[in-house]
Backbone bond lengths (Angstrom), bond angles and torsions (degrees), N, CA, C in turn:
res aa  C-N    CA-C-N  psi(-1)  N-CA   C-N-CA  omega(-1)  CA-C   N-CA-C  phi
1 M - - - 1.499 - - 1.559 104.58 -
2 Q 1.325 110.39 144.90 1.508 117.91 177.06 1.495 110.07 -121.60
3 C 1.289 119.50 132.96 1.370 125.09 -179.11 1.573 107.16 -126.78
4 I 1.292 118.76 130.05 1.444 124.02 -179.22 1.584 108.28 -116.09
5 C 1.337 117.99 118.65 1.393 121.76 174.31 1.490 107.34 -108.54
6 V 1.249 122.47 130.97 1.421 128.54 -171.77 1.535 106.66 -114.51
7 T 1.364 116.27 131.55 1.404 120.79 -179.85 1.508 108.22 -89.18
8 P 1.343 121.36 151.49 1.499 122.72 -175.58 1.522 112.05 -58.58
9 R 1.278 118.36 -26.68 1.414 121.22 -176.24 1.499 113.45 -78.61
10 L 1.342 116.34 -12.75 1.492 121.34 178.35 1.487 112.85 -77.44
11 S 1.282 115.10 125.36 1.550 117.48 -179.62 1.497 110.54 -66.78
12 F 1.387 116.35 153.72 1.400 119.72 -175.93 1.604 105.58 -72.19
13 T 1.250 118.07 -24.84 1.492 124.55 -179.83 1.564 107.16 -62.65
14 R 1.338 114.97 -47.10 1.503 123.19 175.92 1.451 107.49 -65.96
15 L 1.348 124.66 -37.47 1.438 121.62 177.59 1.607 109.65 -61.05
16 Y 1.272 112.75 -44.10 1.505 117.30 -178.44 1.524 110.83 -56.41
17 I 1.391 113.56 -47.95 1.465 117.46 178.09 1.546 113.63 -62.83
18 A 1.296 110.98 -38.40 1.543 117.86 179.73 1.481 115.63 -60.50
19 V 1.346 112.30 -38.69 1.477 113.59 -170.81 1.553 109.73 -112.89
20 R 1.269 118.75 8.87 1.516 119.29 -174.85 1.485 108.54 -61.01
21 A 1.225 121.47 -36.68 1.534 123.97 -175.76 1.495 111.75 -101.73
22 R 1.294 118.16 7.09 1.440 122.79 -179.19 1.541 114.01 -101.81
23 T 1.323 117.10 61.89 1.372 118.53 179.91 1.507 114.42 -71.70
24 H 1.289 118.79 -4.70 1.493 120.65 177.91 1.482 114.36 -97.56
25 V 1.293 116.40 14.28 1.521 121.99 179.76 1.548 108.43 -66.80
26 K 1.345 118.46 129.07 1.421 117.20 177.97 1.537 112.37 -109.68
27 E 1.270 116.28 -18.17 1.499 123.06 176.92 1.557 112.04 -121.00
28 L 1.285 120.72 132.84 1.402 118.34 174.06 1.583 105.68 -139.08
29 V 1.304 116.84 127.34 1.484 123.21 -178.89 1.484 106.57 -120.42
30 L 1.383 114.18 118.58 1.452 123.51 -176.38 1.518 109.98 -119.94
31 D 1.315 119.20 19.12 1.376 124.08 -173.18 1.512 111.79 -56.90
32 N 1.458 114.52 139.54 1.420 121.69 -177.08 1.556 119.02 64.32
33 C 1.327 116.29 0.45 1.495 117.91 168.25 1.578 107.17 -76.21
34 R 1.286 116.96 165.64 1.415 120.03 -178.49 1.492 110.50 -105.47
35 S 1.303 117.65 139.73 1.460 124.02 172.90 1.510 108.05 -85.92
36 N 1.351 113.38 153.40 1.476 118.29 174.96 1.440 111.25 -110.15
37 E 1.348 115.78 109.02 1.430 124.73 -179.16 1.610 108.97 53.94
38 G 1.339 115.59 41.00 1.422 119.81 174.95 1.523 113.81 80.71
39 K 1.273 115.93 9.62 1.520 121.99 174.95 1.435 110.58 -120.68
40 I 1.298 118.40 143.09 1.442 125.00 179.24 1.518 103.47 -108.35
41 E 1.418 112.62 101.70 1.454 120.83 179.40 1.519 116.54 -54.95
42 G 1.286 119.06 129.11 1.439 121.24 -172.74 1.496 118.99 91.98
43 L 1.338 117.00 -12.96 1.420 121.59 177.97 1.545 107.02 -91.53
44 T 1.289 116.33 103.35 1.422 120.70 -179.23 1.595 115.76 -131.77
45 D 1.205 116.26 175.17 1.464 119.19 -175.46 1.554 111.83 -74.32
46 E 1.346 116.77 9.23 1.474 125.34 171.74 1.526 105.08 -73.09
47 F 1.279 121.08 -17.15 1.468 122.42 179.84 1.492 107.29 -83.91
48 E 1.300 118.96 55.24 1.511 122.14 -175.79 1.409 116.72 -63.04
49 E 1.306 119.41 -20.13 1.476 119.97 -178.79 1.550 111.21 -99.89
50 L 1.304 117.93 0.92 1.472 122.71 -175.92 1.510 110.04 -60.98
51 E 1.404 116.43 128.04 1.368 121.68 178.39 1.526 112.83 -121.21
52 F 1.349 115.31 -15.05 1.471 116.65 178.58 1.544 104.45 -138.28
53 L 1.439 117.54 129.27 1.412 124.12 177.58 1.446 109.22 -130.65
54 S 1.314 120.89 126.87 1.414 124.96 175.03 1.433 109.96 -120.64
55 T 1.384 117.45 122.62 1.397 127.50 174.03 1.484 111.59 -129.92
56 I 1.206 115.95 56.32 1.492 122.66 178.60 1.501 110.76 -73.16
57 N 1.327 117.69 128.30 1.440 122.34 173.88 1.508 113.34 60.50
58 V 1.288 119.10 47.84 1.456 122.42 -179.83 1.511 110.63 -107.27
59 G 1.368 120.21 -5.12 1.404 122.24 176.33 1.508 113.11 91.79
60 L 1.299 116.65 16.72 1.518 119.30 179.54 1.562 107.88 -69.23
61 T 1.362 113.73 140.19 1.420 125.63 174.68 1.569 110.22 -111.71
62 S 1.280 115.48 -10.53 1.485 121.77 -177.08 1.470 110.46 -157.26
63 V 1.304 120.11 158.93 1.536 124.80 172.49 1.458 110.64 -105.11
64 A 1.391 117.66 9.39 1.445 121.30 -179.13 1.490 116.66 -59.24
65 N 1.320 116.46 -31.57 1.423 121.40 178.71 1.504 116.86 -89.68
66 L 1.297 118.93 7.90 1.457 122.21 174.45 1.541 105.89 -63.52
67 P 1.366 116.96 141.00 1.445 117.99 171.53 1.463 111.27 -77.97
68 K 1.323 116.30 169.37 1.430 120.85 178.16 1.558 110.13 -76.83
69 L 1.296 115.34 117.30 1.482 122.77 -172.50 1.590 105.47 -127.45
70 N 1.319 114.95 79.27 1.479 118.82 -177.59 1.497 117.09 -60.09
71 K 1.286 119.97 -27.25 1.512 121.40 178.17 1.517 113.33 -91.65
72 L 1.263 119.44 -4.94 1.471 121.16 179.25 1.486 113.56 -59.80
73 K 1.357 114.88 128.16 1.392 117.67 -178.56 1.544 115.25 -118.68
74 K 1.328 112.38 -28.85 1.406 117.93 176.52 1.610 112.75 -126.06
75 L 1.396 115.25 125.32 1.401 116.92 -174.49 1.507 108.03 -127.84
76 E 1.332 119.34 114.45 1.441 124.16 176.95 1.504 108.09 -95.10
77 L 1.401 117.73 120.16 1.407 125.24 178.98 1.496 111.97 -127.45
78 S 1.331 118.50 19.97 1.447 120.31 -174.34 1.510 112.43 -69.90
79 D 1.406 112.49 154.22 1.406 122.80 177.45 1.572 115.25 60.16
80 N 1.303 112.65 41.46 1.417 120.95 170.02 1.455 112.05 -112.26
81 R 1.328 125.84 -155.83 1.417 128.07 179.01 1.541 112.91 -128.96
82 I 1.412 112.19 33.17 1.470 115.42 -175.82 1.602 105.58 -78.84
83 S 1.351 110.72 138.79 1.481 120.75 -177.97 1.342 116.24 -124.39
84 G 1.346 119.65 -8.24 1.503 126.80 -176.15 1.561 110.97 178.53
85 G 1.415 109.62 -163.53 1.465 111.64 177.96 1.490 115.21 76.21
86 L 1.373 117.82 17.70 1.484 118.98 -173.91 1.586 113.30 -75.34
87 E 1.302 115.72 -11.82 1.436 122.64 -179.08 1.547 112.67 -54.77
88 V 1.299 117.80 -27.51 1.467 122.38 -175.82 1.453 110.00 -72.17
89 L 1.380 118.52 -24.55 1.491 118.24 -176.42 1.542 112.35 -60.08
90 A 1.268 118.86 -34.84 1.470 121.48 -179.19 1.554 111.06 -61.83
91 E 1.275 111.14 -36.07 1.485 113.11 179.12 1.467 113.70 -85.21
92 K 1.264 117.99 -37.41 1.466 119.90 -173.41 1.569 111.93 -88.97
93 C 1.295 121.02 -29.31 1.440 128.06 -179.13 1.555 111.76 -135.75
94 P 1.373 113.60 62.77 1.467 118.00 -172.98 1.458 118.87 -64.31
95 N 1.379 120.55 -12.50 1.376 124.13 -170.26 1.565 110.90 -114.98
96 L 1.341 116.51 22.38 1.386 121.74 176.20 1.453 118.49 -61.27
97 T 1.328 120.21 128.87 1.508 121.18 178.02 1.562 111.32 -112.37
98 H 1.238 113.97 -21.58 1.487 120.96 -179.06 1.603 109.59 -132.29
99 L 1.267 115.13 127.65 1.496 119.32 -179.70 1.550 109.46 -136.43
100 N 1.288 117.02 118.35 1.443 123.81 -177.97 1.551 108.47 -106.08
101 L 1.233 119.95 112.83 1.483 125.33 -177.59 1.615 108.65 -122.03
102 S 1.355 115.41 15.33 1.428 115.95 -175.65 1.525 112.54 -64.41
103 G 1.224 119.51 151.92 1.449 126.08 -179.47 1.528 112.78 71.16
104 N 1.308 119.56 22.19 1.431 120.55 177.16 1.552 111.19 -102.48
105 K 1.300 116.21 -165.96 1.520 119.66 -175.24 1.556 106.87 -110.65
106 I 1.329 119.65 44.44 1.424 124.72 177.21 1.522 105.25 -82.45
107 K 1.395 118.18 118.56 1.394 122.39 -172.97 1.519 117.70 -111.12
108 D 1.390 115.79 -22.49 1.418 119.25 -178.88 1.569 112.23 -144.94
109 L 1.283 112.74 164.55 1.479 120.78 -179.72 1.598 112.77 -60.29
110 S 1.232 114.98 -35.67 1.503 118.73 -177.57 1.542 109.78 -59.21
111 T 1.305 117.57 -29.09 1.442 124.67 -178.75 1.514 107.88 -64.57
112 I 1.263 120.35 -44.18 1.477 122.69 -176.00 1.583 115.03 -95.29
113 E 1.290 112.75 2.28 1.537 115.89 173.73 1.424 116.05 -57.05
114 P 1.355 118.34 -37.77 1.465 118.80 178.56 1.533 112.81 -60.02
115 L 1.291 119.35 -15.26 1.437 122.33 179.52 1.558 111.95 -68.51
116 K 1.289 115.20 -15.02 1.516 121.44 175.32 1.634 108.99 -51.69
117 K 1.179 115.78 -37.00 1.466 123.38 -176.55 1.540 113.24 -68.40
118 L 1.297 117.40 -15.52 1.469 122.53 179.91 1.511 105.40 -92.41
119 E 1.271 116.33 86.39 1.462 127.48 -170.78 1.538 109.77 -66.21
120 S 1.314 122.36 -29.89 1.414 126.42 -177.89 1.616 111.38 -87.88
121 L 1.307 119.03 -5.89 1.420 119.79 -175.63 1.491 111.38 -65.71
122 K 1.308 117.18 125.11 1.388 123.42 -174.56 1.538 111.41 -117.14
123 S 1.351 116.01 -27.05 1.493 120.42 -172.01 1.594 105.51 -135.74
124 L 1.348 114.27 123.27 1.460 121.55 172.73 1.472 110.09 -130.39
125 D 1.401 114.36 135.84 1.418 123.29 -175.51 1.549 107.83 -122.71
126 L 1.361 113.55 116.29 1.440 119.40 178.21 1.552 112.46 -122.00
127 F 1.367 113.59 17.82 1.449 119.45 -179.80 1.546 109.38 -49.74
128 N 1.310 115.48 143.57 1.503 122.09 -178.12 1.501 116.38 59.03
129 C 1.342 115.87 26.86 1.470 118.22 169.19 1.539 105.53 -112.37
130 E 1.363 117.86 149.01 1.471 119.94 179.47 1.429 117.25 -54.60
131 V 1.218 119.38 -28.23 1.515 123.84 -175.49 1.634 107.37 -59.56
132 T 1.315 116.52 -29.83 1.440 117.11 -177.50 1.523 114.42 -70.70
133 N 1.362 116.80 -9.49 1.485 124.02 175.15 1.510 113.00 -86.18
134 L 1.311 120.27 -3.50 1.448 121.72 178.33 1.513 109.83 -70.80
135 N 1.328 115.17 153.15 1.439 123.19 172.23 1.514 108.86 -61.14
136 D 1.319 117.80 137.69 1.504 124.59 179.37 1.501 111.36 48.54
137 Y 1.269 118.67 38.82 1.472 125.26 -179.52 1.511 110.19 -54.40
138 R 1.322 120.68 -51.01 1.453 121.79 -169.38 1.566 107.14 -71.49
139 E 1.302 117.70 -44.08 1.445 122.20 177.69 1.534 111.89 -57.71
140 N 1.279 115.59 -41.81 1.463 121.22 -174.48 1.535 109.86 -73.92
141 V 1.340 119.15 -36.82 1.424 121.43 177.40 1.496 111.21 -68.07
142 F 1.319 117.66 -44.97 1.487 121.13 176.82 1.552 109.01 -59.68
143 K 1.353 120.36 -37.33 1.434 120.89 176.65 1.557 112.99 -65.86
144 L 1.362 114.10 -44.08 1.479 123.46 -177.21 1.527 109.96 -67.51
145 L 1.278 116.36 -36.34 1.517 122.87 -175.17 1.549 108.13 -123.36
146 P 1.349 118.55 74.13 1.455 116.84 -175.18 1.506 116.86 -67.88
147 Q 1.400 118.01 -9.49 1.434 121.04 -179.30 1.499 110.64 -76.81
148 L 1.417 115.94 -17.26 1.439 119.63 -177.91 1.495 113.70 -64.93
149 T 1.390 115.68 141.34 1.415 123.63 167.16 1.463 114.48 -96.60
150 Y 1.435 111.63 -42.08 1.441 119.88 -174.30 1.630 108.28 -127.42
151 L 1.253 111.78 139.54 1.472 122.06 173.57 1.568 106.97 -126.45
152 D 1.214 114.42 121.32 1.520 119.60 -179.43 1.540 111.78 50.98
153 G 1.292 116.96 36.57 1.432 125.85 173.88 1.522 115.89 85.05
154 Y 1.424 117.98 9.98 1.418 121.33 -177.07 1.550 107.14 -132.89
155 D 1.323 117.85 151.58 1.349 122.54 178.75 1.564 110.06 -88.75
156 K 1.348 120.17 -172.23 1.432 122.88 -176.34 1.537 112.35 -63.19
157 E 1.324 115.84 -33.68 1.513 119.62 179.99 1.543 111.32 -89.20
158 D 1.345 118.80 16.53 1.462 122.88 177.92 1.484 112.37 68.06
159 K 1.340 118.02 23.42 1.445 117.39 174.41 1.478 108.72 -91.63
160 E 1.385 117.97 135.08 1.343 124.29 -176.62 1.510 112.98 -69.32
161 A 1.346 115.20 136.19 1.475 119.30 178.71 1.578 110.22 -58.44
162 P 1.318 117.77 129.79 1.465 116.41 -179.01 1.507 109.35 -61.85
163 D 1.297 121.32 145.42 1.361 128.92 178.28 1.527 110.60 -52.81
164 S 1.306 118.38 -38.71 1.471 123.18 178.83 1.556 108.11 -63.39
165 D 1.331 122.39 -39.60 1.452 123.57 -179.03 1.498 109.58 -73.12
166 A 1.339 116.13 -38.48 1.491 118.58 -176.32 1.673 107.53 -67.50
167 E 1.354 117.05 -30.01 1.396 116.08 -177.84 1.541 109.06 -107.87
168 A 1.336 120.15 4.93 1.491 123.50 -178.04 1.499 112.27 -53.75
169 Y 1.394 113.24 -41.00 1.409 114.17 -173.47 1.573 111.03 -63.97
170 V 1.335 116.93 -46.87 1.419 122.17 -177.30 1.565 107.32 -63.11
171 E 1.328 117.61 -44.05 1.426 120.32 -179.48 1.515 109.05 -63.96
172 G 1.335 120.02 -36.53 1.427 124.32 -175.85 1.617 108.32 -63.90
173 L 1.347 118.93 -27.36 1.445 119.99 179.72 1.516 110.21 -71.51
174 D 1.336 117.75 -24.47 1.440 120.74 -176.26 1.554 110.77 -73.33
175 D 1.354 114.20 123.16 1.452 115.61 -179.90 1.568 114.20 -79.19
176 D 1.386 111.44 -33.09 1.503 120.88 175.44 1.554 106.74 -161.48
177 E 1.328 113.63 179.60 1.388 122.90 -174.99 1.527 113.17 -64.15
178 D 1.300 118.66 -25.67 1.438 123.02 -176.26 1.480 116.75 -77.92
179 D 1.313 118.99 -0.32 1.395 124.46 -179.05 1.527 116.14 -64.26
180 E 1.304 113.39 -17.78 1.462 120.63 178.25 1.483 112.57 -57.31
181 D 1.379 114.55 -43.57 1.495 121.82 177.76 1.606 106.68 -60.59
182 E 1.205 120.37 -45.39 1.503 123.63 177.08 1.497 112.49 -56.02
183 L 1.412 115.98 -42.41 1.443 122.27 -179.60 1.588 107.14 -61.28
184 N 1.239 114.90 -48.28 1.483 117.84 -174.96 1.527 110.28 -66.66
185 D 1.379 116.37 -34.33 1.469 121.51 176.40 1.540 110.39 -64.84
186 G 1.294 116.27 -31.53 1.478 118.22 -176.49 1.482 113.98 -83.02
187 E 1.253 122.22 -9.85 1.457 123.81 -175.98 1.552 108.36 -66.85
188 V 1.300 116.02 140.37 1.391 122.23 173.71 1.513 113.65 -115.81
189 D 1.296 119.60 132.57 1.542 121.45 175.62 1.497 107.29 -139.45
190 D 1.372 116.48 173.59 1.306 122.40 -176.36 1.589 115.16 -59.99
191 E 1.290 116.30 -30.80 1.456 119.44 -177.39 1.481 114.21 -74.53
192 E 1.341 117.17 -20.61 1.439 122.64 -176.93 1.541 108.49 -82.48
193 D 1.321 113.97 138.79 1.451 118.72 175.45 1.483 108.99 -86.34
194 V 1.384 113.85 95.70 1.525 117.67 -178.37 1.466 113.93 -77.39
195 G 1.227 119.92 -6.28 1.498 120.56 179.18 1.493 116.19 -81.30
196 K 1.339 114.40 -11.93 1.541 118.08 179.03 1.443 114.59 -68.86
């Protein structure tokens, strides 16, 4: 398994060079990097094995420019400025099981209605979005999205998701205990010559 963690000071051009030949990357963390007009340069459908993508606090206002990532299961989009346009997720990331939209500008239930098409979606996080202030918010979201098991970390009976379930996806990517070495080898920073 390959994992690439990109630091905010790494240019997107260098990211592109770093991952161009890495079509087997399963995890990509771009937290705190900046998007360019809603697009993350270098993030393309060449990441055909990608199962986990984290773009926390990158300045996204839309998911329209996400590439088609058929194997993506977990998408972290928290702390951006997304307010709609979620219908593209069913086309671009049809196998999502976990979606974190916390800290975005989601105001009403109609905005998340397109998530009905994500049949495998089991966990949705909308914490710190305005929609959570609506009357009967939880009940209405579970009605709207019956495939969900967890909303904001809790099931329909308000039982907290077990830590093992919340982290099961990431743990499931690990083939064995020695993968930590591979993770460290896959990190990219400014000091590393990514062009080699």
